[in-house]
N, C-alpha and C positions, 0 to 999 in steps of 0.2 A: 323506570328513569334515565334519560339518553347522559353518555357520559362521555364525552369528545376531549381527551388530550390537550391540555392548552388554556382550558374554560377556566373561570375565575375561579377562587373557591368556592365548596358549597357544604348544604351541612345535609346530610341523606339520614331520616330514622327509618332501623327495620326491625321487623316483627321476629323475635325469635321465640322459643320455648319457653327461654329465662324470660322471657319479658321483653319490651323494647331496648334495642341497642340505638347505639349513635354513629355513626361514622362521618367526621369531616374530613372532606377533599380536598387536598392541594395538588392541583394536575400539574404536572408539565407535558411542555411542547414536545413532541414525537416520542411522547414516553417510548421505553422498551423496560421497564419494569414496574410495579406497584409493592411499595414497601407498606403492609399495613403492621401498625405498632400499639399497642395495649397498654394502659396504665396498670398502674400498681394497687395493691391491696389498702394502699395509703392518700391516695392523691387521684388525679384525673390526668388529662392529656396534655394541661398547663405545667409539664413536669419538665425542667429546664433541657432536658437532655433530647426528651419529644419535641419542645418547641423550637430546640435549634437545630434538629434533621430537617424539622418543616419549614424550616428560612433558609436551607441552604442544597436540599436533594433536588425539588424541582426545576431549580437551573441547570442540574447534571443528567438529564433524563428519566427521572426516577418520579413516578406521582405517589405522594404519601398519604396513607389512609389513616387518620388518628382516629383510634376505635374507643367508645365510651360502651362500659359491658351494663347491662341492665340495671344492674342496682346500683350504681353512679346516676346511672340517667334519672330512677326513679329518686333521686334523691338522700339515699340509705345511708348510714354512716360506715356498717359495717360491710365486709363483702363477705361472699357467700362461701360454702364451700368449692374445692378445686371442681369437683365433677358438674358444679352449677356453671363455674366460671367455663368450663369447655363445653358445655351447651350453648351458652352465648354466642362465643367465637367461632361453633361449628355453625348456627344461623345464622352467622354473617357472613359466611364465606362465600355465597350464589353470588352475593352482593358486591364483594370484593374481587372477583374473577370476571363480572359481567363486561370489564374494560376490553377483555380477552385477550391481557396481557400477564405474565410469569409472576405471580407472588411470592414476595418472599413475609414470611408470618414473623412477626417480630412482638416484644415488649419489653418494658422493664421490669424488674423483680418479679411480683405474681405472673403479669403478662407475660415475665419470657417463660414461667414455667407450661401454661398455656399454650405458649406457641411451640413451645420443644412438646409436649405428652401431643398435641396433633397434626404435628408436623407430615409426619407420615400418611396418616388417612387419609388428610383432604390431599394431598398432594401440591402441596406447599414447594416450591421452588431453593429453599434455603431458610435458617434462622438468623433473625436477628435476635440475640441475648443479652439485655443490657441490664446492670447489677443484678446478675442470676444470684438469688437467696442458696446459696451453697447448704447453710444452714442458719439456725437460727442464732442470733446475736448471744453471746454472752452475758444473764445479769449483771456481770462488772462491768461490761462496755459502758464507755460514755462515751457521750459527742463531744467528739475533739480532741479524743484520746489519740494519744501519737502511735506511731505504726510501732508493730513489737509487743502490742498490748494484747489482753485476753484475744484468742482464737475461735470463741463460740462451741457451737456445742455438733463436733466432728462425728459424734457417733451417731445422730439423726441426718447424717448427709442426703442432700436432694440427688446426687451424681448421678443417678441411674436416670432420672428426667433429662438432664442433660447429653450424656452417652447412649440414650436412648433414640433422640430426635432423627437420625435413621435418614439425613439430608445434610450440607454444608452447613456450617453454624458459626457465627462470630459470636465469641463472648466479649462485651465490653467492660471493665469492673475497676473500678477504684482502685488506689492503692491502698487503702485505709477502709477499706470498705467491712464492717463489723458484721454482714453476713456472709462472708467469704471474699478472704485476702487472694489474689490472683496466685501465690504460692501453694497456697491450699488446693487449687484445681488439681483432679487426676489428668494423667495423661488419657488424650482420646485423639478423635479425627477434627474435632472442633480445633479452629484458634482464638487466640487469646491475644486481647490488647489492655494495657494498663491504662489506667489515666492517673499519674503520681500524683499524691496527696489526696485525693477525693475520696469522700466518705461514699456511702449509699445513693444519696441524691445528687453525685458529681460533684457537691460542693467542696472547696478547696479551703482551706483555713488563713485567714489574710497576712500570718504570718509565712507561710509556704512560699518556697522561690517559684512558684507557678501562678500565675494571674487565673481567674474565674474565667475570663475571654479567653485564654491561652488552654486550659483546661477543654474548653467545648472546641475547641478548633483543631485539637486532638482526636475526640471522639467525632467528630463530623468528618474529619479527612480520613480517618481511619475508615469509619464507616462506609463512606465515598471510593474509596479505591478498592474494598471488598467487592462491592455491589458491580463494579467494573469487571471485576474480574469474573464474575459470573455471567458475562456474555455466553 
C-alpha cells in the first residue's frame, strides 16, 4: 500500500502472527516522524489521550498511526498475555516503518509496556509512555479518590520494563493515577511529565482547578515539544 505524507486519513489491516491488526493513519504534510501509539487493555484507540495527539500532531510534522491490537480487532473483551501483545506489535512494525521515516513507539497503559519491551529490538527512535502502569492499583483505591490515598502495590513494580526501554523515553502520567503516581517513578534516563489532577485515563474531576481541555493541552504540548527535540 502506498503511503504518501499529507494524504487523507486511512485505515490499513495488517496480518500478524497474533491475528489481524489495524492501523489508522493520520498523515502529516512533510512528515519527519511517525508516532505509532497502541491502546490499553481496557479500551481502544478512542481513548482521549490518543485522540488528542491524533488531532494535534499531524499539523506539527508528525504522522500519527493509531494501532489496534488483534484481540481488539477481533472484538474480544479481554487482552491476551503480554507475549501475545508483543507479537502483534512486532508484526505491525514493517507497516509502520514503510513510509521510510523514524518511528517513535508509543502507547497508553498496556500499550506503553509493549512499546518499552520491544523498542530496542525493533529499532524504535524513542518511546512515548502514556499512563505507564507502574504497578497494580490497591484494592482500596477508588475512582475519584484524592491525591495522597493508597499508592498501589509497589512491590510488584514494572519499573524494569520502563528502565529497560533503551531509547529516549517520555512518560506522561496523571497526578492521581492509581497505577503509579509521578512521585513513585524511579529515577532513570526517561523524562516524566505530570498532568495534575488526572487519573489513569487523564480524566480530571470537575472540582479540580484544571479543566479537561487544559489537561489535554498540557499532554499534547509536552509530547509535541519532546518530539521536536528528537530531530
